[in-house]
PDB file of N, CA, C and O in Angstrom:
ATOM      1  N   MET A   1      10.089 126.492  50.084  1.00  0.00           N
ATOM      2  CA  MET A   1      11.187 127.336  50.477  1.00  0.00           C
ATOM      3  C   MET A   1      11.280 127.408  52.001  1.00  0.00           C
ATOM      4  O   MET A   1      12.374 127.364  52.563  1.00  0.00           O
ATOM      5  N   LEU A   2      10.143 127.516  52.658  1.00  0.00           N
ATOM      6  CA  LEU A   2      10.151 127.583  54.121  1.00  0.00           C
ATOM      7  C   LEU A   2      10.713 126.300  54.734  1.00  0.00           C
ATOM      8  O   LEU A   2      11.472 126.348  55.702  1.00  0.00           O
ATOM      9  N   ILE A   3      10.343 125.181  54.175  1.00  0.00           N
ATOM     10  CA  ILE A   3      10.838 123.907  54.693  1.00  0.00           C
ATOM     11  C   ILE A   3      12.352 123.831  54.538  1.00  0.00           C
ATOM     12  O   ILE A   3      13.046 123.390  55.454  1.00  0.00           O
ATOM     13  N   LEU A   4      12.866 124.252  53.399  1.00  0.00           N
ATOM     14  CA  LEU A   4      14.311 124.247  53.186  1.00  0.00           C
ATOM     15  C   LEU A   4      15.002 125.158  54.195  1.00  0.00           C
ATOM     16  O   LEU A   4      16.068 124.815  54.706  1.00  0.00           O
ATOM     17  N   CYS A   5      14.413 126.306  54.486  1.00  0.00           N
ATOM     18  CA  CYS A   5      15.002 127.225  55.469  1.00  0.00           C
ATOM     19  C   CYS A   5      15.001 126.615  56.870  1.00  0.00           C
ATOM     20  O   CYS A   5      15.972 126.764  57.612  1.00  0.00           O
ATOM     21  N   VAL A   6      13.922 125.935  57.232  1.00  0.00           N
ATOM     22  CA  VAL A   6      13.862 125.268  58.542  1.00  0.00           C
ATOM     23  C   VAL A   6      14.943 124.192  58.631  1.00  0.00           C
ATOM     24  O   VAL A   6      15.633 124.084  59.645  1.00  0.00           O
ATOM     25  N   LEU A   7      15.088 123.401  57.575  1.00  0.00           N
ATOM     26  CA  LEU A   7      16.096 122.343  57.581  1.00  0.00           C
ATOM     27  C   LEU A   7      17.509 122.916  57.563  1.00  0.00           C
ATOM     28  O   LEU A   7      18.432 122.302  58.099  1.00  0.00           O
ATOM     29  N   ASP A   8      17.688 124.079  56.956  1.00  0.00           N
ATOM     30  CA  ASP A   8      18.999 124.715  56.927  1.00  0.00           C
ATOM     31  C   ASP A   8      19.426 125.179  58.313  1.00  0.00           C
ATOM     32  O   ASP A   8      20.618 125.219  58.617  1.00  0.00           O
ATOM     33  N   GLU A   9      18.460 125.527  59.152  1.00  0.00           N
ATOM     34  CA  GLU A   9      18.766 126.007  60.501  1.00  0.00           C
ATOM     35  C   GLU A   9      19.160 124.880  61.447  1.00  0.00           C
ATOM     36  O   GLU A   9      19.760 125.134  62.492  1.00  0.00           O
ATOM     37  N   ASN A  10      18.834 123.654  61.100  1.00  0.00           N
ATOM     38  CA  ASN A  10      19.078 122.509  61.979  1.00  0.00           C
ATOM     39  C   ASN A  10      19.809 121.415  61.204  1.00  0.00           C
ATOM     40  O   ASN A  10      19.641 121.283  59.992  1.00  0.00           O
ATOM     41  N   GLU A  11      20.605 120.650  61.900  1.00  0.00           N
ATOM     42  CA  GLU A  11      21.317 119.540  61.255  1.00  0.00           C
ATOM     43  C   GLU A  11      20.333 118.518  60.700  1.00  0.00           C
ATOM     44  O   GLU A  11      20.442 118.104  59.546  1.00  0.00           O
ATOM     45  N   SER A  12      19.384 118.120  61.517  1.00  0.00           N
ATOM     46  CA  SER A  12      18.307 117.228  61.089  1.00  0.00           C
ATOM     47  C   SER A  12      17.076 117.576  61.909  1.00  0.00           C
ATOM     48  O   SER A  12      17.175 118.016  63.054  1.00  0.00           O
ATOM     49  N   THR A  13      15.908 117.370  61.296  1.00  0.00           N
ATOM     50  CA  THR A  13      14.677 117.841  61.912  1.00  0.00           C
ATOM     51  C   THR A  13      13.576 116.806  61.731  1.00  0.00           C
ATOM     52  O   THR A  13      13.432 116.208  60.665  1.00  0.00           O
ATOM     53  N   ARG A  14      12.812 116.611  62.782  1.00  0.00           N
ATOM     54  CA  ARG A  14      11.683 115.692  62.722  1.00  0.00           C
ATOM     55  C   ARG A  14      10.458 116.378  62.123  1.00  0.00           C
ATOM     56  O   ARG A  14      10.347 117.604  62.115  1.00  0.00           O
ATOM     57  N   PHE A  15       9.552 115.556  61.628  1.00  0.00           N
ATOM     58  CA  PHE A  15       8.336 116.033  60.961  1.00  0.00           C
ATOM     59  C   PHE A  15       7.585 117.040  61.835  1.00  0.00           C
ATOM     60  O   PHE A  15       7.241 118.127  61.370  1.00  0.00           O
ATOM     61  N   ASN A  16       7.332 116.688  63.090  1.00  0.00           N
ATOM     62  CA  ASN A  16       6.559 117.568  63.979  1.00  0.00           C
ATOM     63  C   ASN A  16       7.252 118.893  64.218  1.00  0.00           C
ATOM     64  O   ASN A  16       6.590 119.924  64.339  1.00  0.00           O
ATOM     65  N   ALA A  17       8.581 118.882  64.287  1.00  0.00           N
ATOM     66  CA  ALA A  17       9.323 120.126  64.492  1.00  0.00           C
ATOM     67  C   ALA A  17       9.195 121.040  63.272  1.00  0.00           C
ATOM     68  O   ALA A  17       9.102 122.259  63.410  1.00  0.00           O
ATOM     69  N   ILE A  18       9.191 120.449  62.089  1.00  0.00           N
ATOM     70  CA  ILE A  18       8.998 121.248  60.873  1.00  0.00           C
ATOM     71  C   ILE A  18       7.591 121.852  60.895  1.00  0.00           C
ATOM     72  O   ILE A  18       7.412 123.031  60.589  1.00  0.00           O
ATOM     73  N   GLY A  19       6.597 121.039  61.257  1.00  0.00           N
ATOM     74  CA  GLY A  19       5.224 121.515  61.339  1.00  0.00           C
ATOM     75  C   GLY A  19       5.053 122.633  62.345  1.00  0.00           C
ATOM     76  O   GLY A  19       4.294 123.572  62.102  1.00  0.00           O
ATOM     77  N   LYS A  20       5.743 122.552  63.470  1.00  0.00           N
ATOM     78  CA  LYS A  20       5.666 123.615  64.480  1.00  0.00           C
ATOM     79  C   LYS A  20       6.342 124.888  63.993  1.00  0.00           C
ATOM     80  O   LYS A  20       5.900 125.989  64.321  1.00  0.00           O
ATOM     81  N   ALA A  21       7.409 124.748  63.211  1.00  0.00           N
ATOM     82  CA  ALA A  21       8.120 125.915  62.690  1.00  0.00           C
ATOM     83  C   ALA A  21       7.313 126.620  61.597  1.00  0.00           C
ATOM     84  O   ALA A  21       7.501 127.811  61.348  1.00  0.00           O
ATOM     85  N   ILE A  22       6.412 125.875  60.948  1.00  0.00           N
ATOM     86  CA  ILE A  22       5.548 126.428  59.896  1.00  0.00           C
ATOM     87  C   ILE A  22       4.113 126.106  60.289  1.00  0.00           C
ATOM     88  O   ILE A  22       3.516 125.187  59.730  1.00  0.00           O
ATOM     89  N   PRO A  23       3.549 126.843  61.238  1.00  0.00           N
ATOM     90  CA  PRO A  23       2.255 126.457  61.821  1.00  0.00           C
ATOM     91  C   PRO A  23       1.077 126.475  60.852  1.00  0.00           C
ATOM     92  O   PRO A  23       0.084 125.792  61.104  1.00  0.00           O
ATOM     93  N   ASP A  24       1.144 127.212  59.780  1.00  0.00           N
ATOM     94  CA  ASP A  24       0.007 127.287  58.858  1.00  0.00           C
ATOM     95  C   ASP A  24      -0.027 126.168  57.825  1.00  0.00           C
ATOM     96  O   ASP A  24      -0.934 126.132  56.994  1.00  0.00           O
ATOM     97  N   ILE A  25       0.946 125.250  57.858  1.00  0.00           N
ATOM     98  CA  ILE A  25       0.990 124.173  56.875  1.00  0.00           C
ATOM     99  C   ILE A  25       0.233 122.962  57.426  1.00  0.00           C
ATOM    100  O   ILE A  25       0.394 122.591  58.588  1.00  0.00           O
ATOM    101  N   SER A  26      -0.582 122.362  56.584  1.00  0.00           N
ATOM    102  CA  SER A  26      -1.323 121.172  57.022  1.00  0.00           C
ATOM    103  C   SER A  26      -0.393 119.956  56.964  1.00  0.00           C
ATOM    104  O   SER A  26       0.573 119.955  56.201  1.00  0.00           O
ATOM    105  N   PRO A  27      -0.675 118.928  57.759  1.00  0.00           N
ATOM    106  CA  PRO A  27       0.156 117.719  57.702  1.00  0.00           C
ATOM    107  C   PRO A  27       0.217 117.098  56.312  1.00  0.00           C
ATOM    108  O   PRO A  27       1.261 116.584  55.912  1.00  0.00           O
ATOM    109  N   LYS A  28      -0.885 117.138  55.572  1.00  0.00           N
ATOM    110  CA  LYS A  28      -0.890 116.559  54.223  1.00  0.00           C
ATOM    111  C   LYS A  28       0.022 117.335  53.288  1.00  0.00           C
ATOM    112  O   LYS A  28       0.802 116.743  52.543  1.00  0.00           O
ATOM    113  N   VAL A  29      -0.075 118.655  53.325  1.00  0.00           N
ATOM    114  CA  VAL A  29       0.775 119.479  52.464  1.00  0.00           C
ATOM    115  C   VAL A  29       2.239 119.309  52.861  1.00  0.00           C
ATOM    116  O   VAL A  29       3.109 119.238  51.993  1.00  0.00           O
ATOM    117  N   LEU A  30       2.516 119.244  54.158  1.00  0.00           N
ATOM    118  CA  LEU A  30       3.887 119.038  54.619  1.00  0.00           C
ATOM    119  C   LEU A  30       4.417 117.693  54.131  1.00  0.00           C
ATOM    120  O   LEU A  30       5.537 117.611  53.628  1.00  0.00           O
ATOM    121  N   THR A  31       3.621 116.649  54.278  1.00  0.00           N
ATOM    122  CA  THR A  31       4.025 115.319  53.814  1.00  0.00           C
ATOM    123  C   THR A  31       4.302 115.309  52.317  1.00  0.00           C
ATOM    124  O   THR A  31       5.333 114.804  51.871  1.00  0.00           O
ATOM    125  N   ASP A  32       3.376 115.871  51.543  1.00  0.00           N
ATOM    126  CA  ASP A  32       3.539 115.903  50.085  1.00  0.00           C
ATOM    127  C   ASP A  32       4.773 116.707  49.681  1.00  0.00           C
ATOM    128  O   ASP A  32       5.517 116.306  48.786  1.00  0.00           O
ATOM    129  N   THR A  33       4.983 117.832  50.338  1.00  0.00           N
ATOM    130  CA  THR A  33       6.127 118.685  50.004  1.00  0.00           C
ATOM    131  C   THR A  33       7.438 118.001  50.354  1.00  0.00           C
ATOM    132  O   THR A  33       8.398 118.063  49.585  1.00  0.00           O
ATOM    133  N   LEU A  34       7.485 117.344  51.522  1.00  0.00           N
ATOM    134  CA  LEU A  34       8.698 116.615  51.895  1.00  0.00           C
ATOM    135  C   LEU A  34       9.000 115.508  50.887  1.00  0.00           C
ATOM    136  O   LEU A  34      10.156 115.299  50.520  1.00  0.00           O
ATOM    137  N   LYS A  35       7.965 114.802  50.442  1.00  0.00           N
ATOM    138  CA  LYS A  35       8.163 113.745  49.439  1.00  0.00           C
ATOM    139  C   LYS A  35       8.716 114.327  48.137  1.00  0.00           C
ATOM    140  O   LYS A  35       9.621 113.757  47.528  1.00  0.00           O
ATOM    141  N   ASN A  36       8.167 115.461  47.722  1.00  0.00           N
ATOM    142  CA  ASN A  36       8.637 116.098  46.491  1.00  0.00           C
ATOM    143  C   ASN A  36      10.080 116.580  46.621  1.00  0.00           C
ATOM    144  O   ASN A  36      10.886 116.397  45.709  1.00  0.00           O
ATOM    145  N   LEU A  37      10.400 117.194  47.751  1.00  0.00           N
ATOM    146  CA  LEU A  37      11.770 117.668  47.964  1.00  0.00           C
ATOM    147  C   LEU A  37      12.755 116.505  48.008  1.00  0.00           C
ATOM    148  O   LEU A  37      13.887 116.617  47.537  1.00  0.00           O
ATOM    149  N   GLU A  38      12.309 115.385  48.583  1.00  0.00           N
ATOM    150  CA  GLU A  38      13.167 114.198  48.622  1.00  0.00           C
ATOM    151  C   GLU A  38      13.359 113.630  47.215  1.00  0.00           C
ATOM    152  O   GLU A  38      14.474 113.271  46.835  1.00  0.00           O
ATOM    153  N   SER A  39      12.280 113.549  46.450  1.00  0.00           N
ATOM    154  CA  SER A  39      12.404 113.002  45.088  1.00  0.00           C
ATOM    155  C   SER A  39      13.230 113.926  44.194  1.00  0.00           C
ATOM    156  O   SER A  39      13.849 113.462  43.237  1.00  0.00           O
ATOM    157  N   ASP A  40      13.247 115.211  44.491  1.00  0.00           N
ATOM    158  CA  ASP A  40      14.068 116.166  43.739  1.00  0.00           C
ATOM    159  C   ASP A  40      15.532 116.134  44.180  1.00  0.00           C
ATOM    160  O   ASP A  40      16.388 116.755  43.550  1.00  0.00           O
ATOM    161  N   GLY A  41      15.816 115.406  45.266  1.00  0.00           N
ATOM    162  CA  GLY A  41      17.186 115.291  45.743  1.00  0.00           C
ATOM    163  C   GLY A  41      17.649 116.431  46.624  1.00  0.00           C
ATOM    164  O   GLY A  41      18.845 116.566  46.882  1.00  0.00           O
ATOM    165  N   LEU A  42      16.708 117.267  47.100  1.00  0.00           N
ATOM    166  CA  LEU A  42      17.090 118.407  47.928  1.00  0.00           C
ATOM    167  C   LEU A  42      17.163 118.069  49.414  1.00  0.00           C
ATOM    168  O   LEU A  42      17.895 118.713  50.165  1.00  0.00           O
ATOM    169  N   ILE A  43      16.403 117.058  49.837  1.00  0.00           N
ATOM    170  CA  ILE A  43      16.442 116.627  51.238  1.00  0.00           C
ATOM    171  C   ILE A  43      16.587 115.113  51.295  1.00  0.00           C
ATOM    172  O   ILE A  43      16.299 114.396  50.337  1.00  0.00           O
ATOM    173  N   SER A  44      17.043 114.658  52.453  1.00  0.00           N
ATOM    174  CA  SER A  44      17.102 113.215  52.684  1.00  0.00           C
ATOM    175  C   SER A  44      16.224 112.888  53.883  1.00  0.00           C
ATOM    176  O   SER A  44      16.005 113.714  54.768  1.00  0.00           O
ATOM    177  N   ARG A  45      15.741 111.682  53.882  1.00  0.00           N
ATOM    178  CA  ARG A  45      14.852 111.183  54.938  1.00  0.00           C
ATOM    179  C   ARG A  45      15.530 109.984  55.572  1.00  0.00           C
ATOM    180  O   ARG A  45      15.914 109.040  54.880  1.00  0.00           O
ATOM    181  N   LYS A  46      15.677 110.021  56.892  1.00  0.00           N
ATOM    182  CA  LYS A  46      16.317 108.910  57.593  1.00  0.00           C
ATOM    183  C   LYS A  46      15.326 108.323  58.588  1.00  0.00           C
ATOM    184  O   LYS A  46      14.814 109.018  59.466  1.00  0.00           O
ATOM    185  N   LEU A  47      15.069 107.028  58.431  1.00  0.00           N
ATOM    186  CA  LEU A  47      14.150 106.316  59.308  1.00  0.00           C
ATOM    187  C   LEU A  47      14.955 105.518  60.318  1.00  0.00           C
ATOM    188  O   LEU A  47      15.833 104.740  59.947  1.00  0.00           O
ATOM    189  N   TYR A  48      14.655 105.712  61.591  1.00  0.00           N
ATOM    190  CA  TYR A  48      15.327 104.988  62.666  1.00  0.00           C
ATOM    191  C   TYR A  48      14.438 103.825  63.103  1.00  0.00           C
ATOM    192  O   TYR A  48      13.233 103.991  63.293  1.00  0.00           O
ATOM    193  N   ALA A  49      15.034 102.670  63.257  1.00  0.00           N
ATOM    194  CA  ALA A  49      14.298 101.467  63.650  1.00  0.00           C
ATOM    195  C   ALA A  49      14.045 101.496  65.153  1.00  0.00           C
ATOM    196  O   ALA A  49      14.709 100.799  65.920  1.00  0.00           O
ATOM    197  N   GLU A  50      13.098 102.293  65.553  1.00  0.00           N
ATOM    198  CA  GLU A  50      12.722 102.438  66.957  1.00  0.00           C
ATOM    199  C   GLU A  50      11.213 102.282  67.064  1.00  0.00           C
ATOM    200  O   GLU A  50      10.495 102.302  66.065  1.00  0.00           O
ATOM    201  N   ILE A  51      10.755 102.128  68.283  1.00  0.00           N
ATOM    202  CA  ILE A  51       9.317 102.092  68.517  1.00  0.00           C
ATOM    203  C   ILE A  51       8.988 103.226  69.477  1.00  0.00           C
ATOM    204  O   ILE A  51       9.480 103.216  70.605  1.00  0.00           O
ATOM    205  N   PRO A  52       8.184 104.197  69.083  1.00  0.00           N
ATOM    206  CA  PRO A  52       7.644 104.374  67.735  1.00  0.00           C
ATOM    207  C   PRO A  52       8.746 104.797  66.759  1.00  0.00           C
ATOM    208  O   PRO A  52       9.779 105.325  67.171  1.00  0.00           O
ATOM    209  N   PRO A  53       8.516 104.562  65.468  1.00  0.00           N
ATOM    210  CA  PRO A  53       9.534 104.927  64.481  1.00  0.00           C
ATOM    211  C   PRO A  53       9.842 106.422  64.522  1.00  0.00           C
ATOM    212  O   PRO A  53       8.957 107.248  64.744  1.00  0.00           O
ATOM    213  N   ARG A  54      11.084 106.743  64.310  1.00  0.00           N
ATOM    214  CA  ARG A  54      11.517 108.145  64.281  1.00  0.00           C
ATOM    215  C   ARG A  54      12.061 108.427  62.888  1.00  0.00           C
ATOM    216  O   ARG A  54      12.863 107.663  62.350  1.00  0.00           O
ATOM    217  N   VAL A  55      11.613 109.532  62.319  1.00  0.00           N
ATOM    218  CA  VAL A  55      12.059 109.947  60.991  1.00  0.00           C
ATOM    219  C   VAL A  55      12.629 111.351  61.107  1.00  0.00           C
ATOM    220  O   VAL A  55      12.020 112.235  61.709  1.00  0.00           O
ATOM    221  N   GLU A  56      13.805 111.544  60.522  1.00  0.00           N
ATOM    222  CA  GLU A  56      14.423 112.865  60.504  1.00  0.00           C
ATOM    223  C   GLU A  56      14.737 113.265  59.070  1.00  0.00           C
ATOM    224  O   GLU A  56      15.090 112.432  58.235  1.00  0.00           O
ATOM    225  N   TYR A  57      14.603 114.541  58.810  1.00  0.00           N
ATOM    226  CA  TYR A  57      14.871 115.102  57.496  1.00  0.00           C
ATOM    227  C   TYR A  57      16.057 116.050  57.592  1.00  0.00           C
ATOM    228  O   TYR A  57      16.245 116.730  58.600  1.00  0.00           O
ATOM    229  N   SER A  58      16.855 116.085  56.528  1.00  0.00           N
ATOM    230  CA  SER A  58      17.982 117.009  56.470  1.00  0.00           C
ATOM    231  C   SER A  58      18.249 117.384  55.015  1.00  0.00           C
ATOM    232  O   SER A  58      17.807 116.703  54.089  1.00  0.00           O
ATOM    233  N   LEU A  59      18.974 118.471  54.836  1.00  0.00           N
ATOM    234  CA  LEU A  59      19.335 118.896  53.493  1.00  0.00           C
ATOM    235  C   LEU A  59      20.422 117.988  52.934  1.00  0.00           C
ATOM    236  O   LEU A  59      21.335 117.579  53.652  1.00  0.00           O
ATOM    237  N   THR A  60      20.317 117.682  51.667  1.00  0.00           N
ATOM    238  CA  THR A  60      21.397 116.982  50.971  1.00  0.00           C
ATOM    239  C   THR A  60      22.425 118.039  50.544  1.00  0.00           C
ATOM    240  O   THR A  60      22.213 119.235  50.742  1.00  0.00           O
ATOM    241  N   ASP A  61      23.519 117.591  49.967  1.00  0.00           N
ATOM    242  CA  ASP A  61      24.506 118.544  49.453  1.00  0.00           C
ATOM    243  C   ASP A  61      23.873 119.437  48.384  1.00  0.00           C
ATOM    244  O   ASP A  61      24.170 120.630  48.309  1.00  0.00           O
ATOM    245  N   LEU A  62      23.000 118.854  47.558  1.00  0.00           N
ATOM    246  CA  LEU A  62      22.310 119.646  46.542  1.00  0.00           C
ATOM    247  C   LEU A  62      21.428 120.711  47.203  1.00  0.00           C
ATOM    248  O   LEU A  62      21.413 121.864  46.773  1.00  0.00           O
ATOM    249  N   GLY A  63      20.696 120.319  48.245  1.00  0.00           N
ATOM    250  CA  GLY A  63      19.860 121.269  48.974  1.00  0.00           C
ATOM    251  C   GLY A  63      20.684 122.360  49.634  1.00  0.00           C
ATOM    252  O   GLY A  63      20.302 123.530  49.623  1.00  0.00           O
ATOM    253  N   LYS A  64      21.823 121.971  50.212  1.00  0.00           N
ATOM    254  CA  LYS A  64      22.699 122.966  50.841  1.00  0.00           C
ATOM    255  C   LYS A  64      23.234 123.951  49.805  1.00  0.00           C
ATOM    256  O   LYS A  64      23.414 125.131  50.104  1.00  0.00           O
ATOM    257  N   SER A  65      23.488 123.469  48.589  1.00  0.00           N
ATOM    258  CA  SER A  65      24.013 124.358  47.549  1.00  0.00           C
ATOM    259  C   SER A  65      22.972 125.370  47.091  1.00  0.00           C
ATOM    260  O   SER A  65      23.329 126.413  46.544  1.00  0.00           O
ATOM    261  N   LEU A  66      21.689 125.081  47.305  1.00  0.00           N
ATOM    262  CA  LEU A  66      20.617 126.002  46.941  1.00  0.00           C
ATOM    263  C   LEU A  66      20.446 127.124  47.962  1.00  0.00           C
ATOM    264  O   LEU A  66      19.941 128.192  47.616  1.00  0.00           O
ATOM    265  N   MET A  67      20.849 126.909  49.192  1.00  0.00           N
ATOM    266  CA  MET A  67      20.573 127.863  50.264  1.00  0.00           C
ATOM    267  C   MET A  67      21.170 129.253  50.051  1.00  0.00           C
ATOM    268  O   MET A  67      20.494 130.233  50.364  1.00  0.00           O
ATOM    269  N   PRO A  68      22.384 129.398  49.542  1.00  0.00           N
ATOM    270  CA  PRO A  68      22.881 130.767  49.300  1.00  0.00           C
ATOM    271  C   PRO A  68      21.997 131.548  48.324  1.00  0.00           C
ATOM    272  O   PRO A  68      21.824 132.757  48.475  1.00  0.00           O
ATOM    273  N   VAL A  69      21.443 130.865  47.334  1.00  0.00           N
ATOM    274  CA  VAL A  69      20.551 131.513  46.372  1.00  0.00           C
ATOM    275  C   VAL A  69      19.265 131.937  47.076  1.00  0.00           C
ATOM    276  O   VAL A  69      18.790 133.056  46.883  1.00  0.00           O
ATOM    277  N   LEU A  70      18.703 131.049  47.891  1.00  0.00           N
ATOM    278  CA  LEU A  70      17.485 131.390  48.632  1.00  0.00           C
ATOM    279  C   LEU A  70      17.752 132.519  49.618  1.00  0.00           C
ATOM    280  O   LEU A  70      16.912 133.402  49.789  1.00  0.00           O
ATOM    281  N   ASP A  71      18.911 132.500  50.268  1.00  0.00           N
ATOM    282  CA  ASP A  71      19.266 133.575  51.201  1.00  0.00           C
ATOM    283  C   ASP A  71      19.307 134.926  50.487  1.00  0.00           C
ATOM    284  O   ASP A  71      18.859 135.934  51.032  1.00  0.00           O
ATOM    285  N   GLN A  72      19.846 134.942  49.269  1.00  0.00           N
ATOM    286  CA  GLN A  72      19.870 136.187  48.491  1.00  0.00           C
ATOM    287  C   GLN A  72      18.459 136.634  48.129  1.00  0.00           C
ATOM    288  O   GLN A  72      18.145 137.823  48.189  1.00  0.00           O
ATOM    289  N   LEU A  73      17.617 135.688  47.755  1.00  0.00           N
ATOM    290  CA  LEU A  73      16.230 136.015  47.417  1.00  0.00           C
ATOM    291  C   LEU A  73      15.490 136.579  48.632  1.00  0.00           C
ATOM    292  O   LEU A  73      14.752 137.557  48.518  1.00  0.00           O
ATOM    293  N   ILE A  74      15.691 135.963  49.778  1.00  0.00           N
ATOM    294  CA  ILE A  74      15.049 136.438  51.012  1.00  0.00           C
ATOM    295  C   ILE A  74      15.545 137.832  51.360  1.00  0.00           C
ATOM    296  O   ILE A  74      14.754 138.702  51.727  1.00  0.00           O
ATOM    297  N   SER A  75      16.840 138.046  51.248  1.00  0.00           N
ATOM    298  CA  SER A  75      17.418 139.355  51.532  1.00  0.00           C
ATOM    299  C   SER A  75      16.845 140.417  50.596  1.00  0.00           C
ATOM    300  O   SER A  75      16.514 141.521  51.028  1.00  0.00           O
ATOM    301  N   TRP A  76      16.730 140.078  49.315  1.00  0.00           N
ATOM    302  CA  TRP A  76      16.146 141.011  48.347  1.00  0.00           C
ATOM    303  C   TRP A  76      14.702 141.340  48.717  1.00  0.00           C
ATOM    304  O   TRP A  76      14.291 142.499  48.666  1.00  0.00           O
ATOM    305  N   ALA A  77      13.940 140.321  49.087  1.00  0.00           N
ATOM    306  CA  ALA A  77      12.531 140.526  49.437  1.00  0.00           C
ATOM    307  C   ALA A  77      12.393 141.412  50.670  1.00  0.00           C
ATOM    308  O   ALA A  77      11.519 142.277  50.718  1.00  0.00           O
ATOM    309  N   ILE A  78      13.250 141.203  51.667  1.00  0.00           N
ATOM    310  CA  ILE A  78      13.206 142.033  52.875  1.00  0.00           C
ATOM    311  C   ILE A  78      13.553 143.480  52.537  1.00  0.00           C
ATOM    312  O   ILE A  78      12.891 144.410  52.998  1.00  0.00           O
ATOM    313  N   THR A  79      14.589 143.660  51.734  1.00  0.00           N
ATOM    314  CA  THR A  79      15.017 145.002  51.344  1.00  0.00           C
ATOM    315  C   THR A  79      13.937 145.735  50.566  1.00  0.00           C
ATOM    316  O   THR A  79      13.764 146.942  50.734  1.00  0.00           O
ATOM    317  N   ASN A  80      13.217 145.027  49.726  1.00  0.00           N
ATOM    318  CA  ASN A  80      12.232 145.657  48.837  1.00  0.00           C
ATOM    319  C   ASN A  80      10.788 145.493  49.285  1.00  0.00           C
ATOM    320  O   ASN A  80       9.866 145.823  48.539  1.00  0.00           O
ATOM    321  N   PHE A  81      10.584 144.986  50.495  1.00  0.00           N
ATOM    322  CA  PHE A  81       9.230 144.693  50.966  1.00  0.00           C
ATOM    323  C   PHE A  81       8.315 145.911  50.904  1.00  0.00           C
ATOM    324  O   PHE A  81       7.195 145.815  50.402  1.00  0.00           O
ATOM    325  N   ASP A  82       8.779 147.062  51.409  1.00  0.00           N
ATOM    326  CA  ASP A  82       7.922 148.252  51.448  1.00  0.00           C
ATOM    327  C   ASP A  82       7.515 148.683  50.049  1.00  0.00           C
ATOM    328  O   ASP A  82       6.358 149.037  49.823  1.00  0.00           O
ATOM    329  N   LYS A  83       8.446 148.657  49.114  1.00  0.00           N
ATOM    330  CA  LYS A  83       8.121 149.049  47.736  1.00  0.00           C
ATOM    331  C   LYS A  83       7.133 148.067  47.117  1.00  0.00           C
ATOM    332  O   LYS A  83       6.187 148.475  46.443  1.00  0.00           O
ATOM    333  N   ILE A  84       7.351 146.779  47.345  1.00  0.00           N
ATOM    334  CA  ILE A  84       6.454 145.772  46.792  1.00  0.00           C
ATOM    335  C   ILE A  84       5.058 145.921  47.388  1.00  0.00           C
ATOM    336  O   ILE A  84       4.062 145.858  46.668  1.00  0.00           O
ATOM    337  N   ALA A  85       4.989 146.118  48.697  1.00  0.00           N
ATOM    338  CA  ALA A  85       3.693 146.266  49.366  1.00  0.00           C
ATOM    339  C   ALA A  85       2.977 147.519  48.883  1.00  0.00           C
ATOM    340  O   ALA A  85       1.766 147.498  48.668  1.00  0.00           O
ATOM    341  N   LYS A  86       3.717 148.608  48.711  1.00  0.00           N
ATOM    342  CA  LYS A  86       3.115 149.860  48.243  1.00  0.00           C
ATOM    343  C   LYS A  86       2.593 149.693  46.820  1.00  0.00           C
ATOM    344  O   LYS A  86       1.473 150.107  46.520  1.00  0.00           O
ATOM    345  N   ASP A  87       3.394 149.090  45.940  1.00  0.00           N
ATOM    346  CA  ASP A  87       2.965 148.878  44.561  1.00  0.00           C
ATOM    347  C   ASP A  87       1.794 147.903  44.489  1.00  0.00           C
ATOM    348  O   ASP A  87       0.978 147.975  43.570  1.00  0.00           O
ATOM    349  N   GLY A  88       1.710 146.997  45.453  1.00  0.00           N
ATOM    350  CA  GLY A  88       0.607 146.046  45.483  1.00  0.00           C
ATOM    351  C   GLY A  88      -0.725 146.713  45.783  1.00  0.00           C
ATOM    352  O   GLY A  88      -1.785 146.182  45.450  1.00  0.00           O
ATOM    353  N   ASP A  89      -0.664 147.900  46.427  1.00  0.00           N
ATOM    354  CA  ASP A  89      -1.891 148.634  46.728  1.00  0.00           C
ATOM    355  C   ASP A  89      -2.453 149.328  45.502  1.00  0.00           C
ATOM    356  O   ASP A  89      -3.620 149.718  45.484  1.00  0.00           O
ATOM    357  N   ASN A  90      -1.619 149.485  44.467  1.00  0.00           N
ATOM    358  CA  ASN A  90      -2.036 150.149  43.236  1.00  0.00           C
ATOM    359  C   ASN A  90      -1.850 149.207  42.065  1.00  0.00           C
ATOM    360  O   ASN A  90      -0.885 149.344  41.313  1.00  0.00           O
ATOM    361  N   PRO A  91      -2.760 148.247  41.892  1.00  0.00           N
ATOM    362  CA  PRO A  91      -2.584 147.287  40.795  1.00  0.00           C
ATOM    363  C   PRO A  91      -2.586 147.967  39.443  1.00  0.00           C
ATOM    364  O   PRO A  91      -3.354 148.897  39.198  1.00  0.00           O
ATOM    365  N   ARG A  92      -1.718 147.491  38.574  1.00  0.00           N
ATOM    366  CA  ARG A  92      -1.638 148.027  37.206  1.00  0.00           C
ATOM    367  C   ARG A  92      -2.775 147.435  36.376  1.00  0.00           C
ATOM    368  O   ARG A  92      -3.146 146.272  36.530  1.00  0.00           O
ATOM    369  N   GLN A  93      -3.302 148.259  35.510  1.00  0.00           N
ATOM    370  CA  GLN A  93      -4.405 147.784  34.676  1.00  0.00           C
ATOM    371  C   GLN A  93      -4.054 147.824  33.228  1.00  0.00           C
ATOM    372  O   GLN A  93      -4.871 147.457  32.385  1.00  0.00           O
TER     373      GLN A  93
END
């Protein structure tokens, strides 16, 4: 979800820029997640024939269509954060 949000903020984004935007993600997890998102059709990967090679990622139309749903989920989470955090302090048994 974080990767999709980063890509939504930019037209196209390089691997290192995504990693900097999500500092707690390891390069392996980022690589695996990008591959999965690409195979799911949510992002596209464009390789430029340069030295060194440059790769940029962007949302596909399918990925862009998911963003309003994610935006609503994020908004709900922000609105309800205090209640969720408070209830998390008292686990149900």
